[in-house]
Biotite code that builds the C-alpha atoms (Angstrom):
import biotite.structure as struc

atoms = struc.array([
    struc.Atom([-0.042, 0.019, -0.369], chain_id="A", res_id=1, res_name="MET", atom_name="CA", element="C"),
    struc.Atom([1.469, 3.636, -1.134], chain_id="A", res_id=2, res_name="LYS", atom_name="CA", element="C"),
    struc.Atom([2.372, 5.600, 1.923], chain_id="A", res_id=3, res_name="ARG", atom_name="CA", element="C"),
    struc.Atom([0.819, 8.801, 1.669], chain_id="A", res_id=4, res_name="VAL", atom_name="CA", element="C"),
    struc.Atom([1.399, 12.353, 3.374], chain_id="A", res_id=5, res_name="ALA", atom_name="CA", element="C"),
    struc.Atom([-0.178, 15.298, 3.240], chain_id="A", res_id=6, res_name="CYS", atom_name="CA", element="C"),
    struc.Atom([1.159, 19.123, 3.818], chain_id="A", res_id=7, res_name="VAL", atom_name="CA", element="C"),
    struc.Atom([-1.513, 21.170, 5.404], chain_id="A", res_id=8, res_name="TYR", atom_name="CA", element="C"),
    struc.Atom([-1.498, 24.299, 7.359], chain_id="A", res_id=9, res_name="GLY", atom_name="CA", element="C"),
    struc.Atom([-4.200, 24.116, 10.066], chain_id="A", res_id=10, res_name="GLY", atom_name="CA", element="C"),
    struc.Atom([-7.143, 25.623, 8.460], chain_id="A", res_id=11, res_name="SER", atom_name="CA", element="C"),
    struc.Atom([-10.829, 24.564, 9.122], chain_id="A", res_id=12, res_name="HIS", atom_name="CA", element="C"),
    struc.Atom([-11.309, 22.981, 5.540], chain_id="A", res_id=13, res_name="ALA", atom_name="CA", element="C"),
    struc.Atom([-7.791, 21.349, 6.092], chain_id="A", res_id=14, res_name="GLN", atom_name="CA", element="C"),
    struc.Atom([-8.881, 19.534, 8.948], chain_id="A", res_id=15, res_name="LEU", atom_name="CA", element="C"),
    struc.Atom([-12.140, 18.758, 7.365], chain_id="A", res_id=16, res_name="ALA", atom_name="CA", element="C"),
    struc.Atom([-10.446, 16.713, 4.270], chain_id="A", res_id=17, res_name="THR", atom_name="CA", element="C"),
    struc.Atom([-8.072, 15.087, 6.340], chain_id="A", res_id=18, res_name="LEU", atom_name="CA", element="C"),
    struc.Atom([-11.208, 13.760, 9.003], chain_id="A", res_id=19, res_name="ALA", atom_name="CA", element="C"),
    struc.Atom([-13.100, 12.828, 5.798], chain_id="A", res_id=20, res_name="ASP", atom_name="CA", element="C"),
    struc.Atom([-13.792, 8.728, 6.049], chain_id="A", res_id=21, res_name="PRO", atom_name="CA", element="C"),
    struc.Atom([-13.836, 8.226, 2.158], chain_id="A", res_id=22, res_name="ALA", atom_name="CA", element="C"),
    struc.Atom([-10.095, 9.375, 2.504], chain_id="A", res_id=23, res_name="LEU", atom_name="CA", element="C"),
    struc.Atom([-9.501, 7.003, 5.675], chain_id="A", res_id=24, res_name="ALA", atom_name="CA", element="C"),
    struc.Atom([-8.418, 3.812, 3.261], chain_id="A", res_id=25, res_name="PRO", atom_name="CA", element="C"),
    struc.Atom([-5.655, 5.843, 2.407], chain_id="A", res_id=26, res_name="TYR", atom_name="CA", element="C"),
    struc.Atom([-3.967, 6.185, 5.837], chain_id="A", res_id=27, res_name="ARG", atom_name="CA", element="C"),
    struc.Atom([-2.772, 9.737, 5.067], chain_id="A", res_id=28, res_name="ILE", atom_name="CA", element="C"),
    struc.Atom([-0.066, 11.330, 7.747], chain_id="A", res_id=29, res_name="GLN", atom_name="CA", element="C"),
    struc.Atom([-0.508, 14.621, 8.094], chain_id="A", res_id=30, res_name="PRO", atom_name="CA", element="C"),
    struc.Atom([2.463, 17.038, 8.143], chain_id="A", res_id=31, res_name="VAL", atom_name="CA", element="C"),
    struc.Atom([2.175, 20.557, 9.092], chain_id="A", res_id=32, res_name="HIS", atom_name="CA", element="C"),
    struc.Atom([3.678, 22.692, 7.108], chain_id="A", res_id=33, res_name="VAL", atom_name="CA", element="C"),
    struc.Atom([5.760, 24.308, 10.258], chain_id="A", res_id=34, res_name="ARG", atom_name="CA", element="C"),
    struc.Atom([7.211, 20.586, 10.353], chain_id="A", res_id=35, res_name="GLU", atom_name="CA", element="C"),
    struc.Atom([7.901, 20.327, 6.801], chain_id="A", res_id=36, res_name="LEU", atom_name="CA", element="C"),
    struc.Atom([11.102, 18.529, 6.801], chain_id="A", res_id=37, res_name="THR", atom_name="CA", element="C"),
    struc.Atom([13.150, 16.075, 4.326], chain_id="A", res_id=38, res_name="ALA", atom_name="CA", element="C"),
    struc.Atom([12.789, 13.530, 7.036], chain_id="A", res_id=39, res_name="VAL", atom_name="CA", element="C"),
    struc.Atom([9.105, 14.319, 7.278], chain_id="A", res_id=40, res_name="ALA", atom_name="CA", element="C"),
    struc.Atom([8.475, 12.833, 4.337], chain_id="A", res_id=41, res_name="VAL", atom_name="CA", element="C"),
    struc.Atom([11.586, 10.626, 4.064], chain_id="A", res_id=42, res_name="ALA", atom_name="CA", element="C"),
    struc.Atom([9.031, 7.580, 3.630], chain_id="A", res_id=43, res_name="ASP", atom_name="CA", element="C"),
    struc.Atom([5.983, 8.795, 1.349], chain_id="A", res_id=44, res_name="ALA", atom_name="CA", element="C"),
    struc.Atom([5.780, 7.296, -1.434], chain_id="A", res_id=45, res_name="ASP", atom_name="CA", element="C"),
    struc.Atom([2.926, 9.920, -2.215], chain_id="A", res_id=46, res_name="VAL", atom_name="CA", element="C"),
    struc.Atom([3.298, 13.611, -1.325], chain_id="A", res_id=47, res_name="VAL", atom_name="CA", element="C"),
    struc.Atom([0.077, 16.284, -1.356], chain_id="A", res_id=48, res_name="VAL", atom_name="CA", element="C"),
    struc.Atom([0.244, 19.707, -0.731], chain_id="A", res_id=49, res_name="VAL", atom_name="CA", element="C"),
    struc.Atom([-2.981, 20.872, 0.198], chain_id="A", res_id=50, res_name="SER", atom_name="CA", element="C"),
    struc.Atom([-4.342, 24.216, -1.452], chain_id="A", res_id=51, res_name="ASP", atom_name="CA", element="C"),
    struc.Atom([-4.032, 27.409, 0.116], chain_id="A", res_id=52, res_name="ARG", atom_name="CA", element="C"),
    struc.Atom([-0.838, 26.575, 2.548], chain_id="A", res_id=53, res_name="VAL", atom_name="CA", element="C"),
    struc.Atom([0.834, 29.929, 3.574], chain_id="A", res_id=54, res_name="ARG", atom_name="CA", element="C"),
    struc.Atom([3.438, 30.491, 1.326], chain_id="A", res_id=55, res_name="PRO", atom_name="CA", element="C"),
    struc.Atom([5.821, 32.189, 3.714], chain_id="A", res_id=56, res_name="ASP", atom_name="CA", element="C"),
    struc.Atom([5.618, 29.112, 5.517], chain_id="A", res_id=57, res_name="LEU", atom_name="CA", element="C"),
    struc.Atom([5.549, 26.357, 2.363], chain_id="A", res_id=58, res_name="LEU", atom_name="CA", element="C"),
    struc.Atom([8.039, 28.284, -0.551], chain_id="A", res_id=59, res_name="ILE", atom_name="CA", element="C"),
    struc.Atom([11.130, 28.031, 2.203], chain_id="A", res_id=60, res_name="PRO", atom_name="CA", element="C"),
    struc.Atom([10.734, 24.178, 3.015], chain_id="A", res_id=61, res_name="ARG", atom_name="CA", element="C"),
    struc.Atom([9.679, 23.154, -0.604], chain_id="A", res_id=62, res_name="SER", atom_name="CA", element="C"),
    struc.Atom([13.449, 21.636, -1.115], chain_id="A", res_id=63, res_name="PRO", atom_name="CA", element="C"),
    struc.Atom([11.829, 19.002, 1.129], chain_id="A", res_id=64, res_name="ALA", atom_name="CA", element="C"),
    struc.Atom([8.884, 18.314, -1.654], chain_id="A", res_id=65, res_name="VAL", atom_name="CA", element="C"),
    struc.Atom([11.443, 18.566, -4.465], chain_id="A", res_id=66, res_name="LEU", atom_name="CA", element="C"),
    struc.Atom([13.407, 16.016, -2.316], chain_id="A", res_id=67, res_name="ALA", atom_name="CA", element="C"),
    struc.Atom([10.863, 13.641, -2.898], chain_id="A", res_id=68, res_name="CYS", atom_name="CA", element="C"),
    struc.Atom([10.427, 14.373, -6.727], chain_id="A", res_id=69, res_name="LEU", atom_name="CA", element="C"),
    struc.Atom([14.470, 13.479, -6.940], chain_id="A", res_id=70, res_name="ASP", atom_name="CA", element="C"),
    struc.Atom([13.904, 9.898, -5.383], chain_id="A", res_id=71, res_name="ARG", atom_name="CA", element="C"),
    struc.Atom([11.120, 9.296, -7.923], chain_id="A", res_id=72, res_name="GLY", atom_name="CA", element="C"),
    struc.Atom([7.841, 10.066, -5.174], chain_id="A", res_id=73, res_name="ALA", atom_name="CA", element="C"),
    struc.Atom([4.791, 11.394, -6.453], chain_id="A", res_id=74, res_name="THR", atom_name="CA", element="C"),
    struc.Atom([3.641, 14.867, -5.751], chain_id="A", res_id=75, res_name="VAL", atom_name="CA", element="C"),
    struc.Atom([0.158, 16.753, -6.106], chain_id="A", res_id=76, res_name="VAL", atom_name="CA", element="C"),
    struc.Atom([0.036, 20.314, -5.703], chain_id="A", res_id=77, res_name="VAL", atom_name="CA", element="C"),
    struc.Atom([-2.946, 21.700, -4.937], chain_id="A", res_id=78, res_name="PHE", atom_name="CA", element="C"),
    struc.Atom([-3.705, 25.405, -6.199], chain_id="A", res_id=79, res_name="GLY", atom_name="CA", element="C"),
    struc.Atom([-2.993, 28.728, -4.610], chain_id="A", res_id=80, res_name="VAL", atom_name="CA", element="C"),
    struc.Atom([0.433, 27.889, -3.540], chain_id="A", res_id=81, res_name="ASN", atom_name="CA", element="C"),
    struc.Atom([2.426, 30.114, -5.478], chain_id="A", res_id=82, res_name="ALA", atom_name="CA", element="C"),
    struc.Atom([4.032, 27.130, -7.468], chain_id="A", res_id=83, res_name="VAL", atom_name="CA", element="C"),
    struc.Atom([5.905, 29.629, -9.898], chain_id="A", res_id=84, res_name="GLY", atom_name="CA", element="C"),
    struc.Atom([7.940, 30.751, -6.713], chain_id="A", res_id=85, res_name="ASP", atom_name="CA", element="C"),
    struc.Atom([9.057, 27.054, -5.891], chain_id="A", res_id=86, res_name="TRP", atom_name="CA", element="C"),
    struc.Atom([8.620, 24.389, -8.378], chain_id="A", res_id=87, res_name="LEU", atom_name="CA", element="C"),
    struc.Atom([11.553, 24.554, -11.268], chain_id="A", res_id=88, res_name="PRO", atom_name="CA", element="C"),
    struc.Atom([10.643, 25.597, -14.270], chain_id="A", res_id=89, res_name="GLY", atom_name="CA", element="C"),
    struc.Atom([6.815, 26.693, -14.092], chain_id="A", res_id=90, res_name="VAL", atom_name="CA", element="C"),
    struc.Atom([5.389, 29.917, -14.756], chain_id="A", res_id=91, res_name="ARG", atom_name="CA", element="C"),
    struc.Atom([2.408, 30.757, -12.640], chain_id="A", res_id=92, res_name="GLU", atom_name="CA", element="C"),
    struc.Atom([-0.323, 34.218, -13.604], chain_id="A", res_id=93, res_name="GLU", atom_name="CA", element="C"),
    struc.Atom([-3.205, 34.809, -12.058], chain_id="A", res_id=94, res_name="SER", atom_name="CA", element="C"),
    struc.Atom([-6.573, 34.951, -13.602], chain_id="A", res_id=95, res_name="ARG", atom_name="CA", element="C"),
    struc.Atom([-10.293, 36.229, -12.437], chain_id="A", res_id=96, res_name="PRO", atom_name="CA", element="C"),
    struc.Atom([-11.881, 32.842, -11.156], chain_id="A", res_id=97, res_name="THR", atom_name="CA", element="C"),
    struc.Atom([-15.361, 32.389, -13.317], chain_id="A", res_id=98, res_name="ILE", atom_name="CA", element="C"),
    struc.Atom([-17.924, 31.492, -9.924], chain_id="A", res_id=99, res_name="PHE", atom_name="CA", element="C"),
    struc.Atom([-21.439, 29.897, -11.128], chain_id="A", res_id=100, res_name="TRP", atom_name="CA", element="C"),
    struc.Atom([-20.723, 29.658, -14.771], chain_id="A", res_id=101, res_name="TRP", atom_name="CA", element="C"),
    struc.Atom([-23.315, 26.661, -14.550], chain_id="A", res_id=102, res_name="TRP", atom_name="CA", element="C"),
    struc.Atom([-25.871, 29.192, -13.221], chain_id="A", res_id=103, res_name="ARG", atom_name="CA", element="C"),
    struc.Atom([-24.810, 32.571, -15.801], chain_id="A", res_id=104, res_name="THR", atom_name="CA", element="C"),
    struc.Atom([-24.465, 30.801, -18.908], chain_id="A", res_id=105, res_name="GLY", atom_name="CA", element="C"),
    struc.Atom([-21.222, 32.172, -19.199], chain_id="A", res_id=106, res_name="GLU", atom_name="CA", element="C"),
    struc.Atom([-18.476, 30.245, -21.246], chain_id="A", res_id=107, res_name="ASP", atom_name="CA", element="C"),
    struc.Atom([-16.192, 28.398, -18.653], chain_id="A", res_id=108, res_name="HIS", atom_name="CA", element="C"),
    struc.Atom([-13.451, 28.394, -21.143], chain_id="A", res_id=109, res_name="ARG", atom_name="CA", element="C"),
    struc.Atom([-12.033, 25.420, -19.621], chain_id="A", res_id=110, res_name="ILE", atom_name="CA", element="C"),
    struc.Atom([-10.617, 22.375, -22.060], chain_id="A", res_id=111, res_name="ARG", atom_name="CA", element="C"),
    struc.Atom([-9.674, 19.222, -21.959], chain_id="A", res_id=112, res_name="LEU", atom_name="CA", element="C"),
    struc.Atom([-6.630, 18.527, -23.650], chain_id="A", res_id=113, res_name="ARG", atom_name="CA", element="C"),
    struc.Atom([-4.796, 15.209, -24.626], chain_id="A", res_id=114, res_name="ALA", atom_name="CA", element="C"),
    struc.Atom([-7.133, 12.486, -24.243], chain_id="A", res_id=115, res_name="PRO", atom_name="CA", element="C"),
    struc.Atom([-5.487, 9.544, -24.807], chain_id="A", res_id=116, res_name="ASP", atom_name="CA", element="C"),
    struc.Atom([-3.265, 10.049, -21.385], chain_id="A", res_id=117, res_name="HIS", atom_name="CA", element="C"),
    struc.Atom([-3.395, 7.505, -19.209], chain_id="A", res_id=118, res_name="PRO", atom_name="CA", element="C"),
    struc.Atom([-4.228, 9.704, -16.291], chain_id="A", res_id=119, res_name="ALA", atom_name="CA", element="C"),
    struc.Atom([-7.767, 10.151, -18.141], chain_id="A", res_id=120, res_name="TRP", atom_name="CA", element="C"),
    struc.Atom([-9.778, 7.372, -16.398], chain_id="A", res_id=121, res_name="PRO", atom_name="CA", element="C"),
    struc.Atom([-8.725, 8.606, -12.897], chain_id="A", res_id=122, res_name="CYS", atom_name="CA", element="C"),
    struc.Atom([-10.510, 11.811, -14.072], chain_id="A", res_id=123, res_name="PHE", atom_name="CA", element="C"),
    struc.Atom([-14.469, 12.824, -15.201], chain_id="A", res_id=124, res_name="ALA", atom_name="CA", element="C"),
    struc.Atom([-15.107, 15.327, -16.964], chain_id="A", res_id=125, res_name="GLU", atom_name="CA", element="C"),
    struc.Atom([-16.801, 17.047, -13.724], chain_id="A", res_id=126, res_name="ARG", atom_name="CA", element="C"),
    struc.Atom([-13.780, 16.616, -11.434], chain_id="A", res_id=127, res_name="ALA", atom_name="CA", element="C"),
    struc.Atom([-11.803, 19.318, -13.661], chain_id="A", res_id=128, res_name="VAL", atom_name="CA", element="C"),
    struc.Atom([-14.333, 21.122, -15.129], chain_id="A", res_id=129, res_name="VAL", atom_name="CA", element="C"),
    struc.Atom([-15.489, 23.582, -12.360], chain_id="A", res_id=130, res_name="TRP", atom_name="CA", element="C"),
    struc.Atom([-13.082, 26.008, -11.419], chain_id="A", res_id=131, res_name="HIS", atom_name="CA", element="C"),
    struc.Atom([-9.557, 27.993, -11.002], chain_id="A", res_id=132, res_name="TYR", atom_name="CA", element="C"),
    struc.Atom([-7.157, 30.505, -9.884], chain_id="A", res_id=133, res_name="HIS", atom_name="CA", element="C"),
    struc.Atom([-5.002, 31.188, -12.526], chain_id="A", res_id=134, res_name="GLY", atom_name="CA", element="C"),
    struc.Atom([-3.047, 29.254, -15.144], chain_id="A", res_id=135, res_name="VAL", atom_name="CA", element="C"),
    struc.Atom([0.340, 27.626, -15.773], chain_id="A", res_id=136, res_name="LEU", atom_name="CA", element="C"),
    struc.Atom([3.278, 27.162, -18.289], chain_id="A", res_id=137, res_name="GLU", atom_name="CA", element="C"),
    struc.Atom([4.647, 24.022, -17.194], chain_id="A", res_id=138, res_name="PRO", atom_name="CA", element="C"),
    struc.Atom([8.485, 22.857, -17.757], chain_id="A", res_id=139, res_name="PRO", atom_name="CA", element="C"),
    struc.Atom([9.257, 20.806, -20.833], chain_id="A", res_id=140, res_name="ALA", atom_name="CA", element="C"),
    struc.Atom([7.980, 17.373, -21.363], chain_id="A", res_id=141, res_name="GLY", atom_name="CA", element="C"),
    struc.Atom([5.105, 17.991, -18.870], chain_id="A", res_id=142, res_name="ALA", atom_name="CA", element="C"),
    struc.Atom([1.303, 17.184, -20.242], chain_id="A", res_id=143, res_name="VAL", atom_name="CA", element="C"),
    struc.Atom([-1.594, 19.688, -19.733], chain_id="A", res_id=144, res_name="SER", atom_name="CA", element="C"),
    struc.Atom([-4.781, 17.769, -19.088], chain_id="A", res_id=145, res_name="LEU", atom_name="CA", element="C"),
    struc.Atom([-6.401, 20.760, -18.832], chain_id="A", res_id=146, res_name="VAL", atom_name="CA", element="C"),
    struc.Atom([-6.206, 24.174, -20.241], chain_id="A", res_id=147, res_name="ASP", atom_name="CA", element="C"),
    struc.Atom([-8.113, 27.676, -20.223], chain_id="A", res_id=148, res_name="LEU", atom_name="CA", element="C"),
    struc.Atom([-8.777, 29.580, -23.216], chain_id="A", res_id=149, res_name="GLU", atom_name="CA", element="C"),
    struc.Atom([-9.290, 33.629, -24.149], chain_id="A", res_id=150, res_name="THR", atom_name="CA", element="C"),
    struc.Atom([-12.465, 34.946, -24.909], chain_id="A", res_id=151, res_name="ASP", atom_name="CA", element="C"),
    struc.Atom([-10.692, 34.596, -28.578], chain_id="A", res_id=152, res_name="THR", atom_name="CA", element="C"),
    struc.Atom([-9.995, 30.798, -28.458], chain_id="A", res_id=153, res_name="GLY", atom_name="CA", element="C"),
    struc.Atom([-6.319, 30.958, -27.947], chain_id="A", res_id=154, res_name="GLU", atom_name="CA", element="C"),
    struc.Atom([-4.629, 29.356, -25.764], chain_id="A", res_id=155, res_name="ARG", atom_name="CA", element="C"),
    struc.Atom([-4.218, 30.957, -22.071], chain_id="A", res_id=156, res_name="ASP", atom_name="CA", element="C"),
    struc.Atom([-2.539, 28.277, -20.055], chain_id="A", res_id=157, res_name="GLY", atom_name="CA", element="C"),
    struc.Atom([-2.690, 25.146, -18.208], chain_id="A", res_id=158, res_name="SER", atom_name="CA", element="C"),
    struc.Atom([-5.136, 24.666, -15.253], chain_id="A", res_id=159, res_name="LEU", atom_name="CA", element="C"),
    struc.Atom([-3.937, 21.158, -14.325], chain_id="A", res_id=160, res_name="LEU", atom_name="CA", element="C"),
    struc.Atom([-0.914, 19.338, -15.843], chain_id="A", res_id=161, res_name="TYR", atom_name="CA", element="C"),
    struc.Atom([1.124, 15.795, -15.330], chain_id="A", res_id=162, res_name="ILE", atom_name="CA", element="C"),
    struc.Atom([4.745, 16.463, -15.629], chain_id="A", res_id=163, res_name="ASP", atom_name="CA", element="C"),
    struc.Atom([6.776, 12.617, -15.793], chain_id="A", res_id=164, res_name="GLU", atom_name="CA", element="C"),
    struc.Atom([9.739, 14.185, -17.447], chain_id="A", res_id=165, res_name="ALA", atom_name="CA", element="C"),
    struc.Atom([11.427, 16.786, -15.740], chain_id="A", res_id=166, res_name="SER", atom_name="CA", element="C"),
    struc.Atom([12.404, 14.418, -12.489], chain_id="A", res_id=167, res_name="THR", atom_name="CA", element="C"),
    struc.Atom([12.455, 11.149, -11.346], chain_id="A", res_id=168, res_name="PRO", atom_name="CA", element="C"),
    struc.Atom([9.141, 11.665, -9.876], chain_id="A", res_id=169, res_name="GLY", atom_name="CA", element="C"),
    struc.Atom([5.509, 12.086, -11.040], chain_id="A", res_id=170, res_name="ARG", atom_name="CA", element="C"),
    struc.Atom([3.889, 15.228, -10.417], chain_id="A", res_id=171, res_name="LEU", atom_name="CA", element="C"),
    struc.Atom([0.462, 16.522, -10.588], chain_id="A", res_id=172, res_name="LEU", atom_name="CA", element="C"),
    struc.Atom([0.086, 20.357, -10.547], chain_id="A", res_id=173, res_name="VAL", atom_name="CA", element="C"),
    struc.Atom([-3.520, 22.289, -10.564], chain_id="A", res_id=174, res_name="THR", atom_name="CA", element="C"),
    struc.Atom([-4.636, 25.681, -10.283], chain_id="A", res_id=175, res_name="THR", atom_name="CA", element="C"),
    struc.Atom([-8.006, 24.307, -8.615], chain_id="A", res_id=176, res_name="MET", atom_name="CA", element="C"),
    struc.Atom([-8.254, 24.055, -4.872], chain_id="A", res_id=177, res_name="ASP", atom_name="CA", element="C"),
    struc.Atom([-10.108, 21.014, -4.191], chain_id="A", res_id=178, res_name="PRO", atom_name="CA", element="C"),
    struc.Atom([-9.332, 20.770, -0.273], chain_id="A", res_id=179, res_name="VAL", atom_name="CA", element="C"),
    struc.Atom([-10.328, 24.424, 0.132], chain_id="A", res_id=180, res_name="TYR", atom_name="CA", element="C"),
    struc.Atom([-13.962, 23.584, -1.046], chain_id="A", res_id=181, res_name="HIS", atom_name="CA", element="C"),
    struc.Atom([-14.707, 19.961, -0.059], chain_id="A", res_id=182, res_name="HIS", atom_name="CA", element="C"),
    struc.Atom([-13.502, 21.090, 3.522], chain_id="A", res_id=183, res_name="GLY", atom_name="CA", element="C"),
    struc.Atom([-16.032, 23.732, 3.289], chain_id="A", res_id=184, res_name="SER", atom_name="CA", element="C"),
    struc.Atom([-18.806, 21.924, 1.590], chain_id="A", res_id=185, res_name="GLY", atom_name="CA", element="C"),
    struc.Atom([-19.336, 23.743, -1.414], chain_id="A", res_id=186, res_name="PHE", atom_name="CA", element="C"),
    struc.Atom([-18.419, 24.176, -5.253], chain_id="A", res_id=187, res_name="MET", atom_name="CA", element="C"),
    struc.Atom([-19.807, 20.847, -7.527], chain_id="A", res_id=188, res_name="PRO", atom_name="CA", element="C"),
    struc.Atom([-16.355, 19.184, -9.051], chain_id="A", res_id=189, res_name="GLY", atom_name="CA", element="C"),
    struc.Atom([-14.224, 19.639, -6.229], chain_id="A", res_id=190, res_name="ALA", atom_name="CA", element="C"),
    struc.Atom([-14.776, 16.468, -4.202], chain_id="A", res_id=191, res_name="THR", atom_name="CA", element="C"),
    struc.Atom([-14.677, 14.739, -7.725], chain_id="A", res_id=192, res_name="GLN", atom_name="CA", element="C"),
    struc.Atom([-11.237, 16.047, -8.346], chain_id="A", res_id=193, res_name="LEU", atom_name="CA", element="C"),
    struc.Atom([-9.654, 15.743, -4.788], chain_id="A", res_id=194, res_name="LEU", atom_name="CA", element="C"),
    struc.Atom([-10.870, 12.188, -4.778], chain_id="A", res_id=195, res_name="TYR", atom_name="CA", element="C"),
    struc.Atom([-9.600, 11.368, -8.452], chain_id="A", res_id=196, res_name="SER", atom_name="CA", element="C"),
    struc.Atom([-6.211, 13.580, -7.955], chain_id="A", res_id=197, res_name="ALA", atom_name="CA", element="C"),
    struc.Atom([-5.933, 10.987, -4.722], chain_id="A", res_id=198, res_name="MET", atom_name="CA", element="C"),
    struc.Atom([-6.775, 7.890, -6.690], chain_id="A", res_id=199, res_name="GLN", atom_name="CA", element="C"),
    struc.Atom([-4.356, 8.953, -9.678], chain_id="A", res_id=200, res_name="TRP", atom_name="CA", element="C"),
    struc.Atom([-1.374, 9.489, -7.174], chain_id="A", res_id=201, res_name="ALA", atom_name="CA", element="C"),
    struc.Atom([-1.761, 5.951, -5.078], chain_id="A", res_id=202, res_name="THR", atom_name="CA", element="C"),
    struc.Atom([-2.452, 3.649, -8.434], chain_id="A", res_id=203, res_name="ARG", atom_name="CA", element="C"),
    struc.Atom([0.622, 1.304, -9.188], chain_id="A", res_id=204, res_name="SER", atom_name="CA", element="C"),
])
């Protein structure tokens, strides 16, 4: 069974998510960001960085997460974590969030990519088309599964990508924040993304 660690900051949503009975089979080991060191996650096969961890605490301790990738572990980094400041080769730009597009009739401009990628069996469309907090330009060799388009139909950037090329490990990065919304009990799709990411990260 995969050993899973989750880096969190202690918010109500993070604590509620960690207490979710549906996640109990993963036997997640919580690691508070203030206690994040290479030793604290040395035995983890999977490291999940919860969304919305304070950047002033996460960024100085991010080498511990990068070391996991260097030794071949799987890392999932959820949104609102200033990844452009600590993940190598990643550019991040903020974008206004389109709330409640399914009620207003707006085009969410979220587009699914790479339909033959082996990760897709883990992710339903509902899990990845709901919400975002910016766009990413991943490093060379990474594959974007979900893009945002501009209102003129041009590619704006990635909302979720998988990188199995730039390090010995596997990396999933998204600008969506499922832990916050799952733990807070609102926003369709958040729970599906959380569960789907866990399935992808822990599968053999």
